[in-house]
Every structure is written in C-alpha cells, then in structure tokens.
C-alpha positions in Angstrom: 26.6 55.7 37.7 26.8 53.1 34.8 24.2 52.6 32.2 23.5 49.1 33.4 23.0 50.4 37.0 20.4 52.9 35.7 18.6 50.4 33.5 18.3 47.7 36.2 15.5 49.6 38.2 13.8 50.6 34.9 13.8 47.0 33.8 12.4 45.8 37.1 9.6 48.4 36.9 8.8 47.3 33.4 8.8 43.7 34.5 6.5 44.5 37.4 4.0 46.3 35.1 3.9 43.3 32.7 3.6 40.9 35.7 0.7 42.9 37.2 -1.0 42.9 33.8 -0.6 39.1 33.5 -1.8 38.5 37.1 -4.8 40.8 36.6 -5.8 38.9 33.5 -5.3 35.5 35.1 -7.5 36.7 38.0 -10.4 37.0 35.6 -10.3 33.5 34.1 -12.1 31.6 36.8 -15.1 33.9 36.3 -14.7 33.7 32.5 -14.7 29.9 32.7 -18.0 29.8 34.6 -19.6 32.3 32.3 -18.4 30.5 29.2 -19.6 27.1 30.5 -23.0 28.6 30.8 -23.1 28.6 27.0 -20.8 25.8 26.0 -19.8 22.2 27.0 -16.2 21.8 28.3 -15.2 20.2 25.0 -16.7 23.0 22.9 -15.3 25.7 25.1 -11.8 24.1 24.8 -12.0 23.7 21.1 -13.0 27.3 20.4 -10.6 28.7 23.0 -7.7 26.6 21.6 -8.4 27.8 18.1 -8.3 31.4 19.3 -5.0 30.8 21.1 -3.4 29.1 18.1 -4.4 32.1 16.0 -2.7 34.4 18.5 0.5 32.5 18.4 0.4 32.2 14.6 -0.2 36.0 14.2 2.7 36.8 16.5 5.0 34.4 14.6 4.0 36.1 11.3 4.7 39.5 12.8 8.1 38.4 14.1 9.0 36.8 10.7 9.6 33.4 12.3 7.4 31.2 10.1 10.3 29.3 8.5 11.9 28.7 11.9 8.5 27.4 13.2 7.8 25.1 10.3 11.3 23.7 10.6 10.7 23.0 14.3 7.4 21.3 13.5 9.0 19.0 10.9 11.9 18.1 13.2 9.9 17.5 16.4 6.3 16.8 15.3 6.0 13.6 17.3 7.1 15.4 20.5 4.7 18.3 20.0 1.9 15.9 19.1 2.4 14.3 22.5 2.6 17.7 24.1 -0.6 18.8 22.4 -2.3 15.7 23.7 -1.3 16.7 27.2 -1.9 20.4 26.9 -4.3 21.7 25.8 -6.3 18.6 24.9 -6.2 16.6 28.2 -5.3 19.3 30.8 -7.8 21.9 29.8 -10.6 19.4 29.1 -10.2 18.1 32.7 -9.9 21.6 34.1 -13.1 22.8 32.3 -14.9 19.7 33.4 -13.9 20.5 37.0 -15.2 24.0 36.7 -18.4 22.6 35.2 -18.9 20.5 38.3 -17.7 22.8 41.1 -18.3 26.4 42.3 -15.6 28.7 40.8 -14.1 29.4 44.2 -13.4 25.7 44.8 -12.0 24.9 41.4 -9.7 27.9 41.2 -8.3 27.4 44.7 -7.6 23.7 44.2 -6.0 24.3 40.8 -3.7 26.8 42.4 -1.8 23.9 44.1 -0.1 22.8 40.9 3.2 24.2 42.0 3.2 22.0 45.1 2.2 19.1 42.9 5.1 19.8 40.6 7.5 19.7 43.6 6.0 16.3 44.5 6.2 14.9 41.0 9.8 16.1 40.6 10.9 13.4 43.0 10.2 10.4 40.7 10.5 12.2 37.4 13.5 14.5 37.9 15.0 12.4 40.8 14.9 15.4 43.0 14.7 15.1 46.8 11.8 16.5 48.8 13.2 18.6 51.7 11.5 18.6 55.1 10.4 22.1 54.5 8.8 21.2 51.2 7.1 18.3 52.8 5.6 20.5 55.5 4.6 23.0 52.8 2.8 20.2 50.9 0.9 19.1 54.0 -0.2 22.7 54.7 -1.3 23.3 51.1 -3.3 20.0 50.9 -4.9 20.6 54.2 -6.3 23.8 52.6 -7.6 21.6 49.7 -9.3 19.3 52.1 -10.9 22.3 53.9 -12.2 23.7 50.7 -13.4 20.4 49.3 -15.4 19.5 52.4 -16.5 23.0 53.5 -15.2 22.2 56.9 -17.8 19.5 57.4 -17.3 15.8 58.1 -20.4 14.8 56.2 -18.5 13.7 53.1 -21.7 12.7 51.3 -22.2 16.4 50.5 -18.8 16.7 48.8 -18.7 16.6 45.0 -15.9 14.1 44.7 -16.0 13.9 40.9 -15.4 17.7 40.7 -12.8 17.6 43.4 -11.1 14.7 41.7 -11.0 16.4 38.3 -9.6 19.6 39.9 -6.8 17.7 41.6 -6.1 15.7 38.4 -5.8 19.0 36.6 -2.9 20.0 38.9 -1.2 16.7 38.2 -1.5 17.2 34.4 -0.3 20.8 34.5 2.7 20.0 36.8 3.6 17.1 34.5 3.5 19.3 31.4 5.9 21.8 32.9 8.2 19.1 34.3 8.4 17.6 30.8 9.3 21.0 29.5 12.1 21.7 32.0 14.6 20.3 29.5 12.9 21.6 26.3 15.3 24.2 24.8 13.0 25.1 21.9 11.9 28.8 21.6 8.8 29.2 23.7 6.4 30.8 21.1 7.0 28.3 18.3 6.8 25.5 20.9 3.5 26.8 22.2 2.1 27.2 18.7 2.8 23.6 17.9 1.3 22.4 21.2 -1.9 24.2 20.4 -1.9 23.4 16.7 -1.7 19.7 17.4 -4.0 20.0 20.3 -6.6 21.7 18.0 -6.3 18.8 15.6 -7.1 16.3 18.3 -9.9 18.5 19.6 -11.3 18.8 16.1 -11.6 15.0 16.0 -13.3 14.9 19.4 -15.7 17.6 18.3 -16.5 15.8 15.1 -17.4 12.7 17.1 -19.5 14.7 19.6 -23.3 14.5 18.7 -23.8 18.0 20.1 -23.3 20.7 17.5 -21.1 23.7 18.0 -23.2 26.9 18.6 -21.6 28.9 15.8 -24.5 31.3 15.6 -24.5 32.2 19.3 -22.2 35.2 19.7 -22.1 35.1 23.5 -20.6 31.6 23.4 -18.1 32.6 20.7 -17.1 35.7 22.7 -16.7 33.8 25.9 -14.5 31.2 24.3 -12.4 33.8 22.5 -11.8 35.6 25.9 -10.6 32.4 27.4 -8.4 31.7 24.5 -6.9 35.2 24.5 -6.4 35.7 28.2 -5.9 32.2 29.7 -4.0 30.5 27.0 -2.5 33.3 24.7 -1.7 36.9 25.5 -1.3 36.5 29.2 1.4 33.8 28.7 3.3 36.3 26.5 3.0 39.1 29.1 4.3 36.8 31.9 7.1 35.5 29.7 8.1 39.2 28.9 8.0 40.0 32.6 10.2 37.1 33.5 12.8 37.9 30.8 12.9 41.6 31.7 13.0 41.3 35.5 16.3 41.8 37.4 14.8 40.2 40.5 12.5 37.3 39.6 11.7 36.5 43.3 10.1 39.9 43.6 8.1 39.3 40.4 7.0 35.8 41.5 5.4 37.2 44.7 2.7 38.9 42.4 1.2 35.4 41.8 -0.2 35.4 45.3 -2.4 38.3 44.4 -4.3 36.4 41.7 -6.5 33.9 43.7 -7.8 36.7 46.1 -8.5 39.1 43.3 -10.2 36.1 41.5 -12.5 35.6 44.6 -13.6 39.2 44.5 -14.6 38.8 40.8 -16.3 35.5 41.6 -18.3 37.3 44.3 -19.2 40.5 42.4 -19.7 39.0 38.9 -20.9 35.5 39.4 -22.7 36.2 42.7 -21.2 33.2 44.5 -21.2 33.6 48.3 -17.5 33.2 49.3 -17.3 30.6 52.1 -15.1 31.2 55.1 -13.7 27.7 54.5 -12.6 28.9 51.0 -10.8 31.9 52.5 -9.1 29.8 55.2 -8.3 27.0 52.8 -6.9 29.3 50.1 -4.8 31.0 52.8 -3.3 27.6 53.8 -2.6 26.9 50.1 -0.8 30.2 49.7 1.2 29.6 52.9 2.2 26.3 51.6 3.3 27.8 48.3 5.2 30.5 50.0 7.1 28.0 52.2 7.8 25.9 49.1 9.2 28.9 47.2 11.4 29.9 50.2 12.9 26.4 50.3 14.0 26.5 46.7 
C-alpha cells in the first residue's frame, strides 16, 4: 500500500475533526448574538467583534511571518479591500445583527441559512451562470421554508415583523454577493481577510464616532460577548473550516456537516436563551435544508 493511500483516510479524518469543530462553534453564534445584543447595539457589537477578529488575523500573520506579504497586498489592492470591507464586515454584519435585534434567534438564524440558495440565484446575472430546473425547484422549496418561518404558518401578516424578516433576507443577499465577488480573487485568504476587516474596522470606527451612544468600555459582559462573536463567528472558526477544506480528500462528505449546524443551534437557543422552538421553525428549517441539499446535488 502506498504512502498516499495510507495518508488519504488520515487526512479525511483530520478534515472531519476540523470541520466538526467549525460547525460546533458556528452553532453557538446565534445564541451568542442574542446574548451580546442584550448588552450592545448592533453597531457597537459589530465594531468590538470586528476589532477582535482583526487582532486574530494580525496575530496569525505575525506568527506565520507574513507581515511583508500582507503589507504589499494592502498597498497594491487597497481600493479593492476598502470596497470589500465596506461590504463585509461593515454592511453585512450590521444588517445581520440588526435582524437578530429584531427577531427571535430561531427565525433569524434559519433565514440567514438560505444564503447558499441566494448565491445560486445571484450567480445568474453576476457570473452569467444558468439556473437548472433542479436548482429552481430547490430555491422554491427553501424559500417556502422562509415564508413558513416568517409567518409562523399564519395568514395574519400583520403579526409578522417584516422589518426583521427583510433585514434577515437582505443579509443573505449581501453574504452571497461577497462570496460571488471573491470567486475570482486569487489572493491568499488570511491576508485578504485581514485587510477586509482592517478597512471594515476603519469604517466602523467612523460610524461609532458619529454615534451619540457611548461604547460600554467598562462593562465586562459586553466586551466578553463581543470578543466571543469576533473569535468564533468571524475569526478562528473561518480558519478551522479553511483548514478542513484544504485537508479533506472528499469535500462533499465534509460539506454535509454544515446541515448539522442549524439544528444544533436550535437546541442551544432553546436551552440557553429559553426560546420556545415553534413547529413552524422546525418544518421551515427542514424545507430550507432540503432545498440546500437538492441545490448541492445539482452542482
């Protein structure tokens, strides 16, 4: 048996471990968002979390000895990463946190999970890709789940928080747009993410300076909550998933782990936040996952 044949199963096991760690951490963020928003406004949460994430990427680049490479990238493509930072984290996460501020965690996290379907839809005008019949059916199934979650299965639309639902749907469009723009970006991912967040922090600093509400620097609960979001939504978890994707011999097997995340998240929302999980949320989320599965099978 060759060395490569022996290493392939080992690499796949390592990839699955890293993937499970990433999925486990991502499953906590909906709960973390709601806890953090109990202490902070969406803008303040985003600013402090983005600072934390920028520090994570900077520390990693220092440890890897890639400072010169990163500075050269920033000088060469500063305008591109300024625009990227304006999209993510500045606009995307501000909209996402505003949605979580408006909605129960179970609704916001389920709707945000449709971003992959949204990306397939946006790829038609942006990348000139064709939407297959199977992808179209997958999209209809997934968005029927969104409607079910948004309305609670009731036809009395006056009870629906349309602002929160609109913000959650808009967040999927922004996230999908960000990744579509980056499909042709060949820059190394960690320096690229550093500059996105560095420029995003600059824009957020301006927004915070114009905000009449002062940052709660003396409130340790607020700082800890924001640091957790910055570490495990925007920073370390991204690196774990990137490592898993680069190590995996079978990425399709790894990608199936993502379907665990929303259901684990619902358990945490129930036990930690005390939200009563609605049957319509479970049915709607199941439809969203079915749509995502069909969409993945068609690619």
